[in-house]
Backbone as CSV, one residue per row, in Angstrom:
resi,resn,N_x,N_y,N_z,CA_x,CA_y,CA_z,C_x,C_y,C_z
1,MET,0.834,-1.207,0.000,0.000,0.000,0.000,0.871,1.261,0.000
2,THR,0.436,2.262,-0.730,1.161,3.531,-0.746,0.914,4.284,0.557
3,ILE,1.717,5.340,0.774,1.535,6.168,1.966,0.115,6.744,1.980
4,PHE,-0.330,7.217,0.814,-1.686,7.770,0.702,-2.744,6.740,1.097
5,GLU,-2.617,5.517,0.577,-3.603,4.466,0.870,-3.607,4.114,2.344
6,GLN,-2.432,4.096,2.982,-2.356,3.771,4.411,-3.019,4.864,5.252
7,ILE,-2.757,6.130,4.891,-3.379,7.237,5.629,-4.890,7.208,5.445
8,LEU,-5.344,6.982,4.204,-6.785,6.928,3.934,-7.448,5.796,4.715
9,ALA,-6.807,4.623,4.759,-7.374,3.491,5.499,-7.465,3.813,6.987
10,GLY,-6.428,4.479,7.514,-6.448,4.854,8.924,-7.560,5.852,9.230
11,LEU,-7.763,6.818,8.327,-8.828,7.819,8.528,-10.210,7.177,8.440
12,GLN,-10.391,6.235,7.519,-11.690,5.564,7.383,-12.030,4.747,8.626
13,GLN,-10.999,4.183,9.244,-11.236,3.425,10.489,-11.517,4.361,11.655
14,LYS,-10.797,5.487,11.705,-10.949,6.442,12.819,-12.251,7.214,12.727
15,PHE,-12.646,7.603,11.502,-13.851,8.419,11.314,-14.877,7.630,10.504
16,SER,-15.319,6.531,11.066,-16.295,5.681,10.393,-17.584,6.461,10.131
17,GLY,-18.070,6.391,8.880,-19.308,7.086,8.539,-19.087,8.372,7.773
18,VAL,-17.869,8.937,7.821,-17.566,10.165,7.080,-17.369,9.798,5.612
19,ASP,-17.879,10.666,4.690,-17.827,10.319,3.276,-16.379,10.185,2.798
20,THR,-16.173,9.240,1.864,-14.833,8.917,1.380,-14.165,10.100,0.689
21,ALA,-14.967,10.927,-0.011,-14.395,12.059,-0.748,-13.671,13.019,0.191
22,THR,-14.283,13.297,1.354,-13.661,14.205,2.314,-12.363,13.611,2.853
23,LEU,-12.404,12.336,3.248,-11.202,11.686,3.789,-10.117,11.551,2.723
24,THR,-10.528,11.360,1.467,-9.556,11.256,0.380,-8.808,12.573,0.195
25,ARG,-9.537,13.699,0.273,-8.885,15.004,0.142,-7.860,15.221,1.255
26,ILE,-8.255,14.834,2.488,-7.350,15.003,3.624,-6.130,14.100,3.472
27,ALA,-6.350,12.833,3.101,-5.252,11.877,2.952,-4.286,12.325,1.852
28,THR,-4.838,12.854,0.746,-4.000,13.327,-0.359,-3.069,14.447,0.104
29,LYS,-3.640,15.388,0.866,-2.847,16.514,1.347,-1.790,16.071,2.354
30,LYS,-2.187,15.196,3.298,-1.272,14.754,4.343,-0.161,13.847,3.804
31,ALA,-0.405,13.179,2.672,0.580,12.245,2.124,1.659,12.956,1.316
32,GLU,1.440,14.239,1.006,2.398,14.970,0.182,3.781,15.018,0.851
33,GLY,4.784,14.559,0.144,6.170,14.632,0.627,6.530,13.601,1.685
34,VAL,5.580,12.725,2.097,5.859,11.723,3.136,6.360,10.435,2.476
35,THR,7.511,9.951,2.895,8.072,8.713,2.353,8.302,7.658,3.427
36,ASP,8.216,8.067,4.679,8.470,7.145,5.797,7.149,6.564,6.305
37,GLU,6.940,5.253,6.131,5.700,4.609,6.534,5.488,4.649,8.050
38,THR,6.561,4.781,8.805,6.427,4.799,10.269,5.717,6.059,10.760
39,LYS,5.587,7.058,9.902,4.931,8.307,10.290,3.421,8.277,10.045
40,VAL,2.933,7.218,9.405,1.507,7.151,9.044,0.615,7.227,10.278
41,ASN,0.937,6.412,11.312,0.086,6.391,12.515,0.027,7.752,13.191
42,SER,1.171,8.424,13.298,1.185,9.738,13.957,0.419,10.762,13.132
43,ILE,0.469,10.640,11.805,-0.289,11.551,10.940,-1.784,11.362,11.169
44,VAL,-2.227,10.101,11.185,-3.657,9.800,11.382,-4.121,10.265,12.759
45,GLU,-3.302,10.004,13.795,-3.671,10.405,15.154,-3.750,11.917,15.297
46,GLY,-2.953,12.632,14.495,-2.929,14.091,14.596,-4.094,14.775,13.928
47,ILE,-4.933,14.021,13.213,-6.095,14.597,12.519,-7.317,14.456,13.415
48,SER,-7.966,15.575,13.740,-9.123,15.580,14.631,-10.419,15.666,13.832
49,PHE,-11.519,15.439,14.528,-12.833,15.543,13.890,-13.072,16.981,13.428
50,GLN,-12.526,17.949,14.173,-12.648,19.353,13.790,-11.944,19.607,12.457
51,ASP,-10.799,18.934,12.238,-10.087,19.070,10.965,-10.940,18.545,9.810
52,VAL,-11.646,17.441,10.060,-12.516,16.863,9.028,-13.641,17.839,8.685
53,MET,-14.261,18.420,9.706,-15.339,19.380,9.487,-14.837,20.604,8.724
54,GLN,-13.634,21.070,9.086,-13.067,22.250,8.427,-12.807,21.968,6.949
55,ASN,-12.263,20.786,6.649,-11.987,20.418,5.262,-13.267,20.365,4.450
56,TYR,-14.310,19.763,5.055,-15.587,19.655,4.344,-16.188,21.035,4.105
57,GLY,-16.111,21.907,5.125,-16.654,23.255,4.989,-15.922,24.048,3.927
58,ASP,-14.571,23.947,3.891,-13.791,24.653,2.872,-14.149,24.163,1.473
59,PHE,-14.353,22.846,1.360,-14.707,22.270,0.065,-16.056,22.789,-0.419
60,ARG,-17.033,22.819,0.488,-18.366,23.314,0.109,-18.326,24.790,-0.241
61,ALA,-17.525,25.559,0.487,-17.400,26.983,0.197,-16.790,27.186,-1.180
62,GLY,-15.764,26.376,-1.501,-15.135,26.469,-2.821,-16.104,26.121,-3.929
63,GLN,-16.919,25.076,-3.694,-17.920,24.691,-4.687,-18.920,25.818,-4.930
64,ALA,-19.413,26.412,-3.829,-20.403,27.480,-3.945,-19.823,28.676,-4.682
65,GLN,-18.570,29.022,-4.384,-17.942,30.165,-5.033,-17.726,29.891,-6.517
66,THR,-17.255,28.687,-6.848,-17.033,28.324,-8.250,-18.328,28.376,-9.042
67,SER,-19.413,27.844,-8.432,-20.707,27.845,-9.097,-21.206,29.261,-9.329
68,SER,-21.023,30.137,-8.333,-21.479,31.526,-8.465,-20.728,32.243,-9.579
69,ILE,-19.394,32.031,-9.653,-18.586,32.665,-10.694,-18.990,32.158,-12.075
70,ALA,-19.198,30.835,-12.188,-19.575,30.255,-13.479,-20.909,30.817,-13.969
71,ASN,-21.875,30.938,-13.063,-23.187,31.479,-13.452,-23.076,32.937,-13.884
72,TYR,-22.227,33.699,-13.167,-22.058,35.116,-13.508,-21.421,35.257,-14.892
73,GLU,-20.347,34.462,-15.161,-19.675,34.545,-16.452,-20.593,34.105,-17.588
74,LYS,-21.403,33.084,-17.342,-22.326,32.616,-18.376,-23.340,33.691,-18.727
75,LYS,-23.830,34.357,-17.664,-24.844,35.391,-17.869,-24.290,36.576,-18.654
76,HIS,-23.029,36.941,-18.420,-22.445,38.131,-19.034,-21.480,37.812,-20.179
77,GLY,-21.436,36.561,-20.617,-20.594,36.208,-21.751,-19.120,36.350,-21.468
78,LEU,-18.679,35.888,-20.296,-17.283,36.010,-19.906,-16.641,34.639,-19.767
79,LYS,-15.306,34.607,-19.868,-14.532,33.406,-19.636,-13.253,33.826,-18.939
80,ASP,-13.051,33.339,-17.700,-11.913,33.751,-16.881,-11.882,35.262,-16.714
81,GLY,-13.065,35.860,-16.631,-13.178,37.298,-16.386,-13.065,38.152,-17.640
82,LYS,-12.867,37.512,-18.804,-12.724,38.270,-20.058,-13.892,37.975,-20.994
83,PRO,-14.287,38.977,-21.823,-15.405,38.764,-22.765,-15.079,37.665,-23.772
84,ILE,-16.056,36.835,-24.078,-15.906,35.779,-25.081,-16.214,36.390,-26.449
85,GLU,-15.323,36.122,-27.447,-15.558,36.655,-28.781,-16.762,35.973,-29.414
86,ASN,-17.627,36.786,-29.967,-18.847,36.290,-30.616,-19.618,35.313,-29.738
87,PRO,-19.938,35.711,-28.526,-20.710,34.791,-27.673,-22.081,34.519,-28.279
88,LYS,-22.618,33.363,-27.971,-23.936,33.008,-28.472,-24.958,33.962,-27.884
89,PRO,-25.662,34.668,-28.733,-26.619,35.654,-28.210,-27.737,34.992,-27.425
90,GLU,-28.100,35.609,-26.369,-29.207,35.123,-25.556,-30.262,36.202,-25.490
91,PRO,-31.481,35.800,-25.420,-32.553,36.807,-25.322,-32.370,37.621,-24.058
92,PRO,-32.599,38.907,-24.142,-32.426,39.763,-22.957,-33.356,39.337,-21.836
93,LYS,-32.818,39.381,-20.662,-33.609,39.032,-19.481,-33.835,40.286,-18.644
94,PRO,-34.999,40.388,-18.091,-35.274,41.573,-17.265,-34.383,41.578,-16.024
95,GLU,-33.802,42.734,-15.759,-32.964,42.868,-14.573,-33.829,42.764,-13.318
96,PRO,-33.400,41.994,-12.352,-34.180,41.902,-11.116,-34.151,43.220,-10.354
97,LYS,-35.194,43.456,-9.629,-35.251,44.648,-8.801,-34.166,44.557,-7.720
98,PRO,-33.746,45.715,-7.218,-32.665,45.693,-6.207,-32.935,44.760,-5.046
99,ASP,-34.184,44.724,-4.588,-34.493,43.889,-3.435,-34.668,42.425,-3.800
100,GLU,-34.588,42.117,-5.126,-34.761,40.733,-5.557,-33.434,40.078,-5.920
101,LYS,-32.321,40.838,-5.899,-31.026,40.263,-6.245,-30.606,39.234,-5.195
102,PRO,-30.062,38.092,-5.656,-29.660,37.052,-4.684,-28.489,37.495,-3.827
103,ASP,-28.531,37.108,-2.592,-27.440,37.391,-1.657,-26.437,36.241,-1.748
104,ILE,-25.369,36.455,-2.545,-24.399,35.384,-2.793,-23.742,34.918,-1.494
105,ALA,-23.380,35.882,-0.654,-22.720,35.527,0.609,-23.630,34.648,1.464
106,LYS,-24.932,34.985,1.482,-25.885,34.201,2.276,-26.053,32.798,1.691
107,LEU,-26.103,32.710,0.352,-26.237,31.404,-0.290,-25.042,30.504,0.053
108,ILE,-23.844,31.107,0.028,-22.640,30.326,0.355,-22.677,29.874,1.810
109,ALA,-23.035,30.816,2.710,-23.083,30.493,4.138,-24.116,29.405,4.423
110,ASP,-25.291,29.500,3.757,-26.340,28.493,3.956,-25.879,27.123,3.467
111,GLY,-25.167,27.121,2.334,-24.679,25.849,1.795,-23.666,25.195,2.721
112,ILE,-22.766,26.007,3.282,-21.770,25.470,4.215,-22.440,24.937,5.473
113,ALA,-23.409,25.721,6.006,-24.098,25.303,7.232,-24.833,23.985,7.023
114,ALA,-25.495,23.849,5.859,-26.240,22.616,5.580,-25.301,21.425,5.461
115,GLY,-24.111,21.641,4.882,-23.169,20.536,4.719,-22.513,20.120,6.020
116,ILE,-22.252,21.094,6.889,-21.557,20.802,8.146,-22.498,20.250,9.216
117,LYS,-23.800,20.528,9.093,-24.757,20.148,10.139,-24.662,18.680,10.560
118,PRO,-24.571,17.706,9.623,-24.472,16.306,10.080,-23.255,16.069,10.975
119,PHE,-22.127,16.715,10.639,-20.928,16.545,11.457,-21.101,17.226,12.812
120,SER,-21.740,18.412,12.814,-21.978,19.120,14.075,-22.878,18.304,14.991
121,ASP,-23.895,17.684,14.401,-24.817,16.856,15.187,-24.083,15.674,15.806
122,LYS,-23.198,15.040,15.027,-22.439,13.900,15.551,-21.530,14.328,16.694
123,LEU,-20.875,15.484,16.526,-19.975,15.986,17.552,-20.737,16.318,18.829
124,ALA,-21.919,16.958,18.669,-22.727,17.312,19.836,-23.200,16.059,20.572
125,ALA,-23.608,15.031,19.813,-24.069,13.784,20.429,-22.930,13.095,21.170
126,PHE,-21.729,13.115,20.584,-20.561,12.501,21.227,-20.224,13.213,22.529
127,GLU,-20.234,14.558,22.500,-19.916,15.332,23.702,-20.951,15.101,24.798
128,ALA,-22.244,15.002,24.397,-23.300,14.757,25.383,-23.129,13.386,26.029
129,LYS,-22.745,12.402,25.226,-22.546,11.045,25.740,-21.378,11.009,26.724
130,GLU,-20.294,11.710,26.379,-19.132,11.768,27.260,-19.474,12.446,28.585
131,ALA,-20.232,13.553,28.502,-20.609,14.286,29.716,-21.492,13.417,30.615
132,GLN,-22.407,12.660,30.001,-23.290,11.790,30.774,-22.498,10.676,31.461
133,ALA,-21.518,10.120,30.744,-20.698,9.045,31.318,-19.893,9.569,32.517
134,GLN,-19.350,10.768,32.392,-18.590,11.362,33.492,-19.491,11.631,34.693
135,ARG,-20.718,12.115,34.427,-21.657,12.397,35.509,-22.044,11.114,36.235
136,MET,-22.314,10.027,35.487,-22.696,8.753,36.089,-21.551,8.185,36.925
137,ALA,-20.305,8.350,36.444,-19.152,7.862,37.198,-19.002,8.642,38.505
138,GLN,-19.273,9.942,38.446,-19.184,10.775,39.649,-20.247,10.369,40.666
139,ILE,-21.478,10.159,40.183,-22.576,9.750,41.060,-22.269,8.404,41.712
140,SER,-21.780,7.446,40.897,-21.470,6.113,41.410,-20.363,6.170,42.466
141,SER,-19.370,7.036,42.244,-18.258,7.162,43.192,-18.734,7.676,44.552
142,VAL,-19.583,8.716,44.527,-20.083,9.274,45.785,-21.013,8.271,46.475
143,ALA,-21.828,7.559,45.694,-22.738,6.567,46.269,-21.959,5.466,46.987
144,LYS,-20.867,5.004,46.378,-20.048,3.956,46.993,-19.432,4.438,48.296
145,LYS,-19.106,5.724,48.362,-18.520,6.277,49.586,-19.481,6.142,50.765
146,TYR,-20.770,6.195,50.479,-21.789,6.064,51.534,-22.392,4.662,51.596
147,GLY,-21.782,3.724,50.837,-22.241,2.342,50.889,-23.552,2.093,50.176
148,ILE,-23.941,2.986,49.275,-25.221,2.858,48.564,-24.984,2.085,47.268
149,PRO,-25.645,0.943,47.074,-25.462,0.162,45.845,-26.065,0.878,44.637
150,ASP,-25.514,0.610,43.448,-25.951,1.295,42.223,-27.429,1.057,41.912
151,PHE,-27.947,-0.141,42.245,-29.340,-0.431,41.869,-30.336,0.477,42.593
152,MET,-29.925,1.048,43.736,-30.822,1.941,44.464,-30.977,3.296,43.747
153,LEU,-30.094,3.584,42.809,-30.146,4.867,42.093,-30.680,4.715,40.669
154,LYS,-31.041,3.498,40.304,-31.422,3.202,38.927,-32.573,4.066,38.430
155,ASP,-33.625,4.210,39.232,-34.815,4.940,38.793,-34.864,6.367,39.338
156,ARG,-33.776,6.854,39.873,-33.735,8.211,40.431,-33.185,9.189,39.391
157,THR,-33.795,10.365,39.336,-33.304,11.439,38.470,-32.641,12.485,39.352
158,ILE,-31.330,12.629,39.192,-30.561,13.551,40.028,-30.253,14.805,39.214
159,PRO,-30.789,15.975,39.596,-30.533,17.219,38.863,-29.037,17.513,38.741
160,GLU,-28.666,18.202,37.693,-27.256,18.453,37.389,-26.548,19.222,38.492
161,ASN,-27.227,20.208,39.116,-26.563,21.067,40.103,-26.714,20.561,41.545
162,THR,-27.090,19.292,41.695,-27.301,18.733,43.034,-25.973,18.493,43.753
163,ASP,-25.934,18.819,45.051,-24.773,18.490,45.882,-24.837,16.991,46.171
164,LEU,-23.951,16.217,45.558,-24.033,14.759,45.639,-23.811,14.227,47.054
165,ASP,-22.933,14.872,47.820,-22.702,14.409,49.189,-23.971,14.530,50.026
166,THR,-24.619,15.685,49.968,-25.864,15.893,50.709,-26.943,14.944,50.222
167,TYR,-27.029,14.774,48.904,-28.049,13.900,48.325,-27.865,12.459,48.793
168,MET,-26.627,11.962,48.756,-26.371,10.569,49.142,-26.581,10.352,50.641
169,LYS,-26.291,11.375,51.452,-26.562,11.264,52.886,-28.065,11.077,53.126
170,ASP,-28.876,11.843,52.387,-30.340,11.732,52.522,-30.829,10.359,52.061
171,VAL,-30.243,9.884,50.954,-30.642,8.562,50.441,-30.282,7.482,51.455
172,LYS,-29.102,7.581,52.036,-28.681,6.580,53.027,-29.599,6.608,54.243
173,GLN,-30.005,7.813,54.673,-30.904,7.919,55.819,-32.254,7.288,55.502
174,GLU,-32.758,7.522,54.284,-34.024,6.913,53.857,-33.924,5.390,53.896
175,MET,-32.812,4.868,53.391,-32.623,3.418,53.364,-32.495,2.855,54.775
176,THR,-31.820,3.587,55.635,-31.680,3.157,57.031,-33.039,3.114,57.715
177,ASN,-33.837,4.153,57.491,-35.187,4.204,58.069,-36.056,3.063,57.559
178,ALA,-35.780,2.628,56.327,-36.571,1.540,55.741,-36.053,0.170,56.169
179,GLY,-34.977,0.143,56.988,-34.467,-1.129,57.504,-33.393,-1.767,56.660
180,PHE,-32.838,-1.009,55.711,-31.794,-1.577,54.858,-30.508,-1.759,55.661
181,GLN,-29.880,-2.942,55.532,-28.649,-3.233,56.240,-27.455,-2.947,55.326
182,PHE,-26.657,-1.970,55.700,-25.497,-1.599,54.892,-24.317,-2.508,55.200
183,ASN,-23.582,-2.861,54.157,-22.342,-3.597,54.358,-21.296,-2.645,54.915
184,LYS,-20.474,-3.146,55.792,-19.426,-2.302,56.365,-18.431,-1.908,55.285
185,SER,-18.166,-0.628,55.220,-17.232,-0.134,54.208,-15.844,-0.669,54.480
186,PRO,-15.104,-1.061,53.448,-13.741,-1.572,53.647,-12.840,-0.500,54.237
187,GLU,-11.915,-0.941,55.077,-11.006,0.010,55.706,-10.040,0.597,54.686
188,THR,-9.766,1.870,54.862,-8.764,2.499,54.024,-7.385,2.132,54.551
189,ALA,-6.348,2.435,53.764,-4.977,2.126,54.187,-4.633,2.870,55.471
190,GLU,-5.111,4.131,55.586,-4.828,4.919,56.791,-5.523,4.320,58.014
191,GLN,-6.803,3.892,57.829,-7.541,3.294,58.940,-6.906,1.973,59.377
192,LYS,-6.452,1.188,58.407,-5.832,-0.099,58.729,-4.532,0.109,59.505
193,LEU,-3.724,1.110,59.073,-2.464,1.396,59.744,-2.712,1.888,61.165
194,GLU,-3.721,2.745,61.318,-4.051,3.270,62.649,-4.491,2.147,63.584
195,LYS,-5.285,1.199,63.043,-5.765,0.075,63.842,-4.600,-0.816,64.277
196,GLU,-3.685,-1.110,63.332,-2.552,-1.973,63.647,-1.633,-1.300,64.666
197,THR,-1.459,0.024,64.525,-0.609,0.756,65.469,-1.195,0.717,66.871
198,SER,-2.541,0.883,66.942,-3.218,0.854,68.233,-3.104,-0.514,68.890
199,GLU,-3.283,-1.580,68.092,-3.190,-2.938,68.626,-1.765,-3.236,69.106
200,PHE,-0.772,-2.740,68.363,0.622,-2.955,68.749,0.940,-2.235,70.059
201,ALA,0.405,-1.021,70.212,0.629,-0.257,71.444,-0.001,-0.972,72.642
202,LYS,-1.205,-1.532,72.433,-1.866,-2.265,73.519,-1.063,-3.503,73.902
203,MET,-0.492,-4.174,72.890,0.288,-5.379,73.173,1.512,-5.023,74.011
204,ILE,2.182,-3.911,73.651,3.352,-3.476,74.422,2.949,-3.125,75.846
205,GLU,1.791,-2.451,75.977,1.307,-2.050,77.302,1.036,-3.280,78.162
206,ASN,0.413,-4.311,77.589,0.113,-5.539,78.339,1.390,-6.273,78.739
207,ASP,2.358,-6.321,77.790,3.630,-6.985,78.102,4.355,-6.260,79.234
208,THR,4.296,-4.935,79.200,4.950,-4.135,80.240,4.328,-4.408,81.602
209,LYS,2.984,-4.476,81.628,2.284,-4.772,82.882,2.684,-6.134,83.431
210,GLN,2.795,-7.104,82.540,3.162,-8.454,82.977,4.581,-8.460,83.568
211,ILE,5.496,-7.737,82.928,6.872,-7.680,83.428,6.914,-7.033,84.819
212,VAL,6.139,-5.942,84.973,6.107,-5.246,86.273,5.536,-6.160,87.350
213,GLU,4.479,-6.909,87.042,3.859,-7.822,88.015,4.833,-8.920,88.418
214,GLN,5.588,-9.408,87.432,6.554,-10.473,87.736,7.672,-9.982,88.640
215,GLN,8.075,-8.702,88.439,9.153,-8.140,89.237,8.674,-7.921,90.681
216,LYS,7.392,-7.700,90.889,6.857,-7.477,92.247,6.861,-8.766,93.052
217,LYS,6.796,-9.903,92.397,6.729,-11.182,93.105,8.076,-11.564,93.692
């Protein structure tokens, strides 16, 4: 496989669902001057979804501009901005009123927005999914701190701005009032060390007492 083909294959795997034409344009540009195959992975990793959207938007803008120029030249008998010799005569067309002239800039902007929208929707959905996963992990972490099992939160809707510590304390109190038996939370490393230190001190104290009693006899 050529460098171009390897980059294109990597992009198709990374951005599944994106049209091949867009990825082909990106791969063609990124492959220019590259001869070392070991750089393919880093090239693919360095391309973000935002880069894909930007490439697609630039392409659509170029298409819209090219189409607008072609229509203008056709209407006025021009080629590359110059008059065409003996152009085919066309019947005169009534000039549109000032308020009826098309807004070329708006047409281009609308075309770009329509083309980018599917990518924007995908990006928004991905970000929402990530935010939800982070929120659920945070809720689960605080719940475990209070010994609350995940199934107790399954049907609960927790508002975004809720203080999770206060909320979980209330949930634990409700469960306690309902007779739920909580499993004892595992000791932390600090608690375990403190317990062992205390037991060791008691052992020394008892041994000392025994030695003193023996000396009195």
